[in-house]
A tleap script that builds the chain and sets N, CA, C and O, in Angstrom:
source leaprc.protein.ff14SB
mol = sequence {
  NVAL CYS SER THR ALA VAL ALA MET PHE ARG
  ASP LEU THR VAL TYR LEU ALA PRO VAL LEU
  PRO ARG LEU ALA ALA THR ALA ALA LEU ASP
  ASP LYS TYR THR ARG THR SER GLY PRO VAL
  LEU ILE ASN GLY ASN GLN ALA LEU VAL ARG
  ALA LEU LEU LEU GLN HIE GLN LEU ASP GLN
  ARG ALA GLY HIE LYS THR ALA GLY PHE VAL
  SER GLY TYR ARG GLY SER PRO LEU GLY GLY
  LEU ASP GLN ALA LEU TRP ALA ALA GLY GLN
  ARG LEU ARG ASP ALA GLY VAL THR PHE MET
  PRO GLY ILE CASN
}
set mol.1.N position { 15.221 11.466 -19.498 }
set mol.1.CA position { 14.041 10.647 -19.098 }
set mol.1.C position { 13.631 10.058 -20.066 }
set mol.1.O position { 13.131 10.655 -21.020 }
set mol.2.N position { 13.763 8.761 -20.011 }
set mol.2.CA position { 13.835 7.447 -20.650 }
set mol.2.C position { 12.403 7.525 -21.641 }
set mol.2.O position { 11.216 7.798 -21.464 }
set mol.3.N position { 13.074 7.209 -22.514 }
set mol.3.CA position { 11.570 7.492 -23.936 }
set mol.3.C position { 10.615 6.022 -23.295 }
set mol.3.O position { 9.423 6.146 -23.578 }
set mol.4.N position { 10.830 5.137 -22.768 }
set mol.4.CA position { 9.855 4.217 -22.555 }
set mol.4.C position { 9.209 4.409 -21.310 }
set mol.4.O position { 7.988 4.274 -21.230 }
set mol.5.N position { 9.939 4.726 -20.277 }
set mol.5.CA position { 9.143 5.991 -19.358 }
set mol.5.C position { 7.959 6.650 -19.619 }
set mol.5.O position { 6.807 6.413 -19.255 }
set mol.6.N position { 8.488 7.617 -20.390 }
set mol.6.CA position { 7.808 9.053 -20.836 }
set mol.6.C position { 5.812 7.776 -21.820 }
set mol.6.O position { 4.612 8.042 -21.886 }
set mol.7.N position { 6.499 6.811 -22.194 }
set mol.7.CA position { 5.689 5.773 -22.969 }
set mol.7.C position { 4.527 5.323 -22.251 }
set mol.7.O position { 3.322 5.329 -22.505 }
set mol.8.N position { 5.508 4.772 -20.891 }
set mol.8.CA position { 4.151 4.484 -20.076 }
set mol.8.C position { 3.197 5.194 -19.109 }
set mol.8.O position { 2.140 4.903 -18.548 }
set mol.9.N position { 4.124 6.382 -19.158 }
set mol.9.CA position { 3.328 8.294 -18.056 }
set mol.9.C position { 2.279 8.072 -19.146 }
set mol.9.O position { 1.071 8.022 -18.911 }
set mol.10.N position { 3.042 7.894 -20.821 }
set mol.10.CA position { 1.542 8.999 -21.496 }
set mol.10.C position { 0.079 7.400 -21.574 }
set mol.10.O position { -1.115 7.528 -21.846 }
set mol.11.N position { 0.511 6.657 -21.374 }
set mol.11.CA position { -0.472 4.989 -21.744 }
set mol.11.C position { -1.075 5.148 -20.190 }
set mol.11.O position { -2.224 4.705 -20.201 }
set mol.12.N position { -0.675 5.664 -18.750 }
set mol.12.CA position { -1.308 5.909 -17.551 }
set mol.12.C position { -2.098 6.708 -17.794 }
set mol.12.O position { -3.323 6.585 -17.782 }
set mol.13.N position { -1.390 7.724 -18.072 }
set mol.13.CA position { -2.732 9.153 -18.150 }
set mol.13.C position { -3.386 8.924 -18.821 }
set mol.13.O position { -4.492 9.265 -18.402 }
set mol.14.N position { -3.495 8.131 -20.547 }
set mol.14.CA position { -4.883 7.521 -20.594 }
set mol.14.C position { -5.839 7.142 -20.545 }
set mol.14.O position { -6.906 7.592 -20.960 }
set mol.15.N position { -5.506 5.952 -19.851 }
set mol.15.CA position { -5.847 4.891 -18.961 }
set mol.15.C position { -6.839 5.540 -18.465 }
set mol.15.O position { -7.967 5.530 -18.958 }
set mol.16.N position { -6.384 6.389 -17.070 }
set mol.16.CA position { -6.301 7.010 -15.887 }
set mol.16.C position { -7.467 8.579 -15.956 }
set mol.16.O position { -8.214 9.093 -15.123 }
set mol.17.N position { -7.109 8.912 -17.392 }
set mol.17.CA position { -8.416 10.269 -16.868 }
set mol.17.C position { -9.508 9.369 -17.368 }
set mol.17.O position { -9.442 8.483 -16.516 }
set mol.18.N position { -10.239 9.095 -17.989 }
set mol.18.CA position { -12.058 9.186 -17.196 }
set mol.18.C position { -12.707 8.327 -16.241 }
set mol.18.O position { -13.858 7.902 -16.140 }
set mol.19.N position { -11.211 8.133 -15.288 }
set mol.19.CA position { -11.569 7.305 -14.166 }
set mol.19.C position { -11.043 8.521 -12.763 }
set mol.19.O position { -11.124 8.253 -11.565 }
set mol.20.N position { -10.538 9.795 -13.331 }
set mol.20.CA position { -10.027 10.059 -12.562 }
set mol.20.C position { -11.251 11.145 -11.760 }
set mol.20.O position { -11.749 11.087 -10.635 }
set mol.21.N position { -11.333 11.552 -12.240 }
set mol.21.CA position { -12.587 12.889 -11.935 }
set mol.21.C position { -13.526 11.573 -10.975 }
set mol.21.O position { -13.842 11.834 -9.814 }
set mol.22.N position { -13.896 10.225 -11.584 }
set mol.22.CA position { -14.800 9.703 -10.171 }
set mol.22.C position { -14.436 9.769 -9.337 }
set mol.22.O position { -14.995 10.269 -8.361 }
set mol.23.N position { -12.738 9.028 -9.390 }
set mol.23.CA position { -12.490 9.079 -8.051 }
set mol.23.C position { -12.150 10.255 -7.262 }
set mol.23.O position { -12.458 10.482 -6.093 }
set mol.24.N position { -11.486 10.955 -8.047 }
set mol.24.CA position { -11.046 12.132 -6.973 }
set mol.24.C position { -12.769 13.267 -5.897 }
set mol.24.O position { -13.044 14.059 -4.996 }
set mol.25.N position { -13.411 12.248 -7.218 }
set mol.25.CA position { -14.927 13.001 -6.095 }
set mol.25.C position { -15.046 12.098 -4.616 }
set mol.25.O position { -15.091 12.722 -3.556 }
set mol.26.N position { -15.087 10.785 -4.624 }
set mol.26.CA position { -14.808 9.497 -3.967 }
set mol.26.C position { -14.260 9.526 -3.285 }
set mol.26.O position { -14.709 9.105 -2.219 }
set mol.27.N position { -12.793 10.057 -3.321 }
set mol.27.CA position { -11.712 9.748 -3.121 }
set mol.27.C position { -11.737 9.808 -1.433 }
set mol.27.O position { -12.022 10.847 -0.837 }
set mol.28.N position { -11.412 8.597 -0.776 }
set mol.28.CA position { -11.017 9.361 1.167 }
set mol.28.C position { -9.674 8.976 1.431 }
set mol.28.O position { -9.666 7.790 1.103 }
set mol.29.N position { -8.225 9.348 1.935 }
set mol.29.CA position { -7.318 8.934 2.579 }
set mol.29.C position { -6.732 7.959 2.380 }
set mol.29.O position { -5.800 7.602 1.659 }
set mol.30.N position { -7.922 7.178 3.715 }
set mol.30.CA position { -7.893 5.522 4.107 }
set mol.30.C position { -8.506 4.621 2.620 }
set mol.30.O position { -8.732 3.428 2.824 }
set mol.31.N position { -8.687 4.982 1.636 }
set mol.31.CA position { -9.270 4.151 0.894 }
set mol.31.C position { -7.620 2.992 -0.036 }
set mol.31.O position { -7.730 2.041 -0.809 }
set mol.32.N position { -6.556 3.538 0.413 }
set mol.32.CA position { -5.271 3.000 -0.392 }
set mol.32.C position { -5.347 1.459 1.051 }
set mol.32.O position { -4.317 0.798 1.188 }
set mol.33.N position { -6.067 1.256 1.563 }
set mol.33.CA position { -5.824 0.494 2.762 }
set mol.33.C position { -7.130 -0.242 2.695 }
set mol.33.O position { -7.246 -1.465 2.619 }
set mol.34.N position { -8.422 0.934 2.746 }
set mol.34.CA position { -9.619 0.194 2.641 }
set mol.34.C position { -10.578 -0.527 1.555 }
set mol.34.O position { -11.177 -1.590 1.712 }
set mol.35.N position { -10.577 0.138 0.651 }
set mol.35.CA position { -11.657 0.227 -0.798 }
set mol.35.C position { -11.548 -1.499 -0.966 }
set mol.35.O position { -10.694 -2.338 -0.681 }
set mol.36.N position { -12.313 -1.512 -1.317 }
set mol.36.CA position { -12.467 -3.310 -2.023 }
set mol.36.C position { -12.402 -3.739 -3.366 }
set mol.36.O position { -12.208 -4.771 -4.007 }
set mol.37.N position { -12.719 -2.153 -3.597 }
set mol.37.CA position { -13.132 -2.340 -5.169 }
set mol.37.C position { -12.770 -0.978 -6.582 }
set mol.37.O position { -12.916 0.183 -6.201 }
set mol.38.N position { -12.568 -1.073 -7.276 }
set mol.38.CA position { -12.306 -0.047 -7.910 }
set mol.38.C position { -10.890 0.441 -7.865 }
set mol.38.O position { -10.211 -0.074 -6.976 }
set mol.39.N position { -10.336 1.267 -8.581 }
set mol.39.CA position { -9.026 2.016 -8.708 }
set mol.39.C position { -8.896 2.336 -6.961 }
set mol.39.O position { -9.785 2.514 -6.129 }
set mol.40.N position { -7.414 2.321 -6.825 }
set mol.40.CA position { -6.373 2.458 -5.831 }
set mol.40.C position { -5.431 3.211 -6.379 }
set mol.40.O position { -4.597 2.670 -7.105 }
set mol.41.N position { -5.385 4.715 -6.116 }
set mol.41.CA position { -4.482 5.376 -6.507 }
set mol.41.C position { -3.364 5.005 -5.146 }
set mol.41.O position { -3.683 5.548 -4.089 }
set mol.42.N position { -2.484 4.396 -5.124 }
set mol.42.CA position { -1.310 3.857 -3.717 }
set mol.42.C position { 0.055 4.013 -4.518 }
set mol.42.O position { 0.147 3.888 -5.739 }
set mol.43.N position { 1.144 4.317 -3.618 }
set mol.43.CA position { 2.375 4.749 -4.142 }
set mol.43.C position { 3.213 2.747 -3.896 }
set mol.43.O position { 2.711 1.855 -3.212 }
set mol.44.N position { 4.362 2.673 -4.620 }
set mol.44.CA position { 4.650 1.254 -4.472 }
set mol.44.C position { 5.020 0.557 -2.571 }
set mol.44.O position { 4.678 -0.613 -2.393 }
set mol.45.N position { 5.519 1.136 -1.625 }
set mol.45.CA position { 5.309 1.481 0.017 }
set mol.45.C position { 4.063 1.239 0.370 }
set mol.45.O position { 3.620 0.150 0.733 }
set mol.46.N position { 3.597 2.046 0.289 }
set mol.46.CA position { 1.560 1.462 0.813 }
set mol.46.C position { 0.868 0.477 -0.544 }
set mol.46.O position { -0.234 -0.067 -0.471 }
set mol.47.N position { 1.624 0.419 -1.535 }
set mol.47.CA position { 1.054 -0.680 -1.862 }
set mol.47.C position { 1.531 -2.899 -1.325 }
set mol.47.O position { 1.097 -3.985 -1.709 }
set mol.48.N position { 2.793 -2.351 -0.121 }
set mol.48.CA position { 3.279 -3.176 0.697 }
set mol.48.C position { 2.434 -3.485 1.621 }
set mol.48.O position { 1.898 -4.568 1.856 }
set mol.49.N position { 2.303 -2.116 2.323 }
set mol.49.CA position { 1.675 -2.314 3.696 }
set mol.49.C position { 0.290 -2.741 3.390 }
set mol.49.O position { -0.005 -3.582 4.239 }
set mol.50.N position { -0.676 -2.558 2.593 }
set mol.50.CA position { -1.708 -2.801 1.582 }
set mol.50.C position { -2.005 -4.473 1.835 }
set mol.50.O position { -3.050 -5.031 2.170 }
set mol.51.N position { -0.428 -5.130 1.486 }
set mol.51.CA position { -0.738 -6.203 0.606 }
set mol.51.C position { -0.223 -7.408 1.969 }
set mol.51.O position { -0.275 -8.636 2.033 }
set mol.52.N position { 0.333 -6.199 3.060 }
set mol.52.CA position { 0.369 -7.113 4.791 }
set mol.52.C position { -1.327 -7.087 5.294 }
set mol.52.O position { -1.924 -7.842 6.062 }
set mol.53.N position { -1.688 -6.179 4.704 }
set mol.53.CA position { -3.150 -6.084 5.269 }
set mol.53.C position { -4.461 -7.229 4.547 }
set mol.53.O position { -5.216 -7.978 5.167 }
set mol.54.N position { -4.344 -6.979 2.877 }
set mol.54.CA position { -4.833 -8.441 2.540 }
set mol.54.C position { -4.113 -9.499 2.704 }
set mol.54.O position { -4.779 -10.519 2.527 }
set mol.55.N position { -3.311 -9.638 2.898 }
set mol.55.CA position { -2.980 -11.129 3.841 }
set mol.55.C position { -3.972 -11.642 5.079 }
set mol.55.O position { -4.828 -12.526 5.071 }
set mol.56.N position { -3.501 -10.687 6.222 }
set mol.56.CA position { -4.584 -10.815 6.936 }
set mol.56.C position { -6.007 -11.616 6.709 }
set mol.56.O position { -6.478 -12.617 7.250 }
set mol.57.N position { -6.485 -10.735 5.670 }
set mol.57.CA position { -8.129 -10.733 5.370 }
set mol.57.C position { -8.203 -11.970 4.940 }
set mol.57.O position { -8.841 -12.759 5.636 }
set mol.58.N position { -7.607 -12.426 3.757 }
set mol.58.CA position { -7.356 -13.864 3.253 }
set mol.58.C position { -7.020 -14.673 4.186 }
set mol.58.O position { -7.729 -15.676 4.108 }
set mol.59.N position { -6.177 -14.741 5.161 }
set mol.59.CA position { -5.740 -15.387 6.735 }
set mol.59.C position { -7.323 -16.104 7.012 }
set mol.59.O position { -7.682 -17.204 6.591 }
set mol.60.N position { -8.099 -15.184 7.804 }
set mol.60.CA position { -9.275 -14.759 8.213 }
set mol.60.C position { -10.137 -15.903 7.515 }
set mol.60.O position { -10.678 -16.948 7.876 }
set mol.61.N position { -9.988 -15.150 6.283 }
set mol.61.CA position { -11.418 -15.909 5.673 }
set mol.61.C position { -11.562 -17.441 5.164 }
set mol.61.O position { -12.442 -18.104 4.615 }
set mol.62.N position { -9.686 -17.752 5.827 }
set mol.62.CA position { -9.795 -19.292 5.581 }
set mol.62.C position { -9.391 -19.383 6.988 }
set mol.62.O position { -8.364 -20.063 6.976 }
set mol.63.N position { -9.619 -19.107 7.983 }
set mol.63.CA position { -9.967 -19.666 9.217 }
set mol.63.C position { -8.791 -19.811 10.321 }
set mol.63.O position { -8.990 -20.268 11.447 }
set mol.64.N position { -7.442 -19.325 9.805 }
set mol.64.CA position { -6.212 -19.235 10.295 }
set mol.64.C position { -6.604 -18.083 11.067 }
set mol.64.O position { -7.645 -17.434 10.968 }
set mol.65.N position { -5.591 -17.909 11.882 }
set mol.65.CA position { -4.951 -16.805 13.262 }
set mol.65.C position { -3.406 -16.909 12.773 }
set mol.65.O position { -2.557 -17.785 12.935 }
set mol.66.N position { -3.392 -15.776 12.173 }
set mol.66.CA position { -1.890 -15.437 12.252 }
set mol.66.C position { -1.188 -14.223 11.736 }
set mol.66.O position { -1.679 -13.499 10.870 }
set mol.67.N position { -0.142 -14.041 12.238 }
set mol.67.CA position { 0.805 -12.904 12.874 }
set mol.67.C position { 1.335 -12.429 11.472 }
set mol.67.O position { 1.320 -13.145 10.470 }
set mol.68.N position { 1.840 -11.044 11.519 }
set mol.68.CA position { 2.871 -11.028 10.875 }
set mol.68.C position { 3.953 -9.887 11.435 }
set mol.68.O position { 3.313 -8.932 11.875 }
set mol.69.N position { 5.534 -9.669 11.567 }
set mol.69.CA position { 6.317 -8.965 11.129 }
set mol.69.C position { 7.436 -8.508 10.226 }
set mol.69.O position { 8.145 -9.151 9.452 }
set mol.70.N position { 7.414 -7.561 10.452 }
set mol.70.CA position { 8.259 -6.767 9.516 }
set mol.70.C position { 9.385 -6.014 10.364 }
set mol.70.O position { 9.116 -5.525 11.461 }
set mol.71.N position { 10.469 -5.958 9.884 }
set mol.71.CA position { 11.684 -5.020 10.537 }
set mol.71.C position { 12.566 -4.826 8.929 }
set mol.71.O position { 12.509 -5.469 7.880 }
set mol.72.N position { 13.286 -3.739 9.319 }
set mol.72.CA position { 14.327 -3.304 8.477 }
set mol.72.C position { 14.886 -2.050 9.351 }
set mol.72.O position { 14.693 -1.758 10.531 }
set mol.73.N position { 15.892 -1.221 8.012 }
set mol.73.CA position { 16.346 0.014 9.118 }
set mol.73.C position { 16.193 1.110 7.950 }
set mol.73.O position { 15.844 0.843 6.800 }
set mol.74.N position { 16.392 1.909 8.256 }
set mol.74.CA position { 15.475 3.133 7.715 }
set mol.74.C position { 16.986 2.981 6.624 }
set mol.74.O position { 17.957 2.245 6.803 }
set mol.75.N position { 16.683 4.151 5.271 }
set mol.75.CA position { 18.047 4.107 4.217 }
set mol.75.C position { 17.999 2.730 4.083 }
set mol.75.O position { 19.013 2.305 4.635 }
set mol.76.N position { 17.175 1.563 3.516 }
set mol.76.CA position { 17.385 0.446 2.913 }
set mol.76.C position { 16.552 0.754 1.287 }
set mol.76.O position { 15.789 1.631 0.883 }
set mol.77.N position { 17.200 -0.527 0.649 }
set mol.77.CA position { 16.073 -0.213 -0.660 }
set mol.77.C position { 14.986 0.257 -0.587 }
set mol.77.O position { 14.674 0.877 -1.603 }
set mol.78.N position { 14.443 0.243 -0.016 }
set mol.78.CA position { 13.119 0.381 -0.434 }
set mol.78.C position { 12.584 1.864 1.093 }
set mol.78.O position { 11.779 1.779 2.020 }
set mol.79.N position { 13.546 3.061 0.634 }
set mol.79.CA position { 13.337 3.659 1.795 }
set mol.79.C position { 11.984 4.719 2.098 }
set mol.79.O position { 11.387 5.474 1.331 }
set mol.80.N position { 11.875 4.557 2.904 }
set mol.80.CA position { 10.520 5.572 2.753 }
set mol.80.C position { 9.092 4.169 3.710 }
set mol.80.O position { 8.207 4.473 4.510 }
set mol.81.N position { 9.439 2.761 3.168 }
set mol.81.CA position { 8.277 1.890 3.915 }
set mol.81.C position { 8.299 1.994 5.333 }
set mol.81.O position { 7.441 1.246 5.803 }
set mol.82.N position { 8.865 2.551 6.120 }
set mol.82.CA position { 9.038 2.542 7.299 }
set mol.82.C position { 7.864 3.168 8.068 }
set mol.82.O position { 6.954 2.789 8.805 }
set mol.83.N position { 8.665 5.133 7.154 }
set mol.83.CA position { 7.224 5.901 7.244 }
set mol.83.C position { 5.578 5.624 7.122 }
set mol.83.O position { 4.579 5.950 7.762 }
set mol.84.N position { 5.921 4.714 5.749 }
set mol.84.CA position { 4.788 4.049 5.749 }
set mol.84.C position { 3.984 2.924 6.693 }
set mol.84.O position { 2.801 2.596 6.776 }
set mol.85.N position { 5.125 2.526 7.318 }
set mol.85.CA position { 4.343 0.885 8.140 }
set mol.85.C position { 3.862 2.173 9.389 }
set mol.85.O position { 2.670 2.052 9.674 }
set mol.86.N position { 4.435 3.121 10.008 }
set mol.86.CA position { 4.331 3.544 11.171 }
set mol.86.C position { 3.322 4.661 10.581 }
set mol.86.O position { 3.343 5.596 11.382 }
set mol.87.N position { 2.243 5.017 9.259 }
set mol.87.CA position { 1.142 6.032 9.051 }
set mol.87.C position { 0.368 4.646 9.787 }
set mol.87.O position { -0.401 4.695 10.747 }
set mol.88.N position { 0.679 3.773 9.260 }
set mol.88.CA position { -0.642 2.798 9.471 }
set mol.88.C position { -0.139 1.985 9.990 }
set mol.88.O position { 0.278 0.947 9.476 }
set mol.89.N position { -0.063 2.402 11.464 }
set mol.89.CA position { 0.164 1.913 12.795 }
set mol.89.C position { -0.586 0.960 13.189 }
set mol.89.O position { -0.452 -0.261 13.261 }
set mol.90.N position { -1.620 1.893 13.502 }
set mol.90.CA position { -3.040 0.643 14.453 }
set mol.90.C position { -4.084 -0.108 13.804 }
set mol.90.O position { -5.013 -0.717 14.335 }
set mol.91.N position { -3.677 0.076 12.035 }
set mol.91.CA position { -4.478 -0.808 11.184 }
set mol.91.C position { -4.045 -2.191 11.335 }
set mol.91.O position { -4.646 -3.210 11.677 }
set mol.92.N position { -2.570 -1.903 10.910 }
set mol.92.CA position { -1.379 -3.178 11.131 }
set mol.92.C position { -1.619 -3.791 12.644 }
set mol.92.O position { -1.986 -4.934 12.917 }
set mol.93.N position { -1.375 -2.939 13.359 }
set mol.93.CA position { -1.681 -3.374 14.271 }
set mol.93.C position { -2.828 -4.219 14.760 }
set mol.93.O position { -2.376 -4.867 15.704 }
set mol.94.N position { -3.896 -4.475 14.601 }
set mol.94.CA position { -5.266 -4.684 14.452 }
set mol.94.C position { -5.329 -5.550 13.451 }
set mol.94.O position { -6.394 -6.154 13.327 }
set mol.95.N position { -4.277 -5.822 12.533 }
set mol.95.CA position { -4.354 -7.230 11.390 }
set mol.95.C position { -3.423 -8.164 12.718 }
set mol.95.O position { -3.638 -9.376 12.754 }
set mol.96.N position { -2.783 -7.778 13.385 }
set mol.96.CA position { -1.241 -8.631 13.914 }
set mol.96.C position { -0.731 -8.573 13.562 }
set mol.96.O position { 0.098 -9.480 13.488 }
set mol.97.N position { -0.595 -7.201 12.793 }
set mol.97.CA position { 1.318 -7.295 12.188 }
set mol.97.C position { 2.055 -6.270 13.195 }
set mol.97.O position { 1.564 -5.277 13.731 }
set mol.98.N position { 3.537 -6.846 13.321 }
set mol.98.CA position { 4.259 -5.802 13.855 }
set mol.98.C position { 5.446 -5.409 13.113 }
set mol.98.O position { 6.064 -6.312 12.548 }
set mol.99.N position { 5.873 -4.207 13.017 }
set mol.99.CA position { 6.797 -3.492 12.531 }
set mol.99.C position { 8.030 -3.108 13.366 }
set mol.99.O position { 7.572 -2.624 14.401 }
set mol.100.N position { 8.680 -3.099 13.391 }
set mol.100.CA position { 10.216 -3.189 14.091 }
set mol.100.C position { 11.418 -2.444 13.702 }
set mol.100.O position { 12.406 -3.172 13.612 }
set mol.101.N position { 11.639 -1.094 13.423 }
set mol.101.CA position { 12.851 -1.148 12.872 }
set mol.101.C position { 14.056 -1.579 13.400 }
set mol.101.O position { 14.613 -1.506 14.495 }
set mol.102.N position { 14.326 -2.100 12.194 }
set mol.102.CA position { 15.940 -2.568 12.503 }
set mol.102.C position { 17.597 -1.366 13.219 }
set mol.102.O position { 17.575 -0.138 13.303 }
set mol.103.N position { 18.528 -2.088 13.515 }
set mol.103.CA position { 19.303 -0.947 14.012 }
set mol.103.C position { 20.327 -1.432 13.150 }
set mol.103.O position { 20.677 -2.610 13.209 }
set mol.104.N position { 20.954 -0.431 12.166 }
set mol.104.CA position { 21.964 -0.694 11.255 }
set mol.104.C position { 23.527 -0.349 12.088 }
set mol.104.O position { 24.592 -0.505 11.490 }
savepdb mol mol.pdb
quit
């Protein structure tokens, strides 16, 4: 394991230590997409899904009517993104985002 990665993990652990008990007491699975303040614990693929949802919210606030389209194939460098998009399916559809898996 790279010493830089170990140091980054140690720093993150020190940063999160006081926050985790409070977060664990109030956390819900949908927080990754719905929480509007405070820390949100998500992985990279979930962050990409959240970015799509946040962009929709920003567009609405600005008075824009927009939609999104995401496509890709399984096994891409962002492996697992398709699963995160499927899991957020209805939430994405409500935000006008269409996910269509690609064919390799």
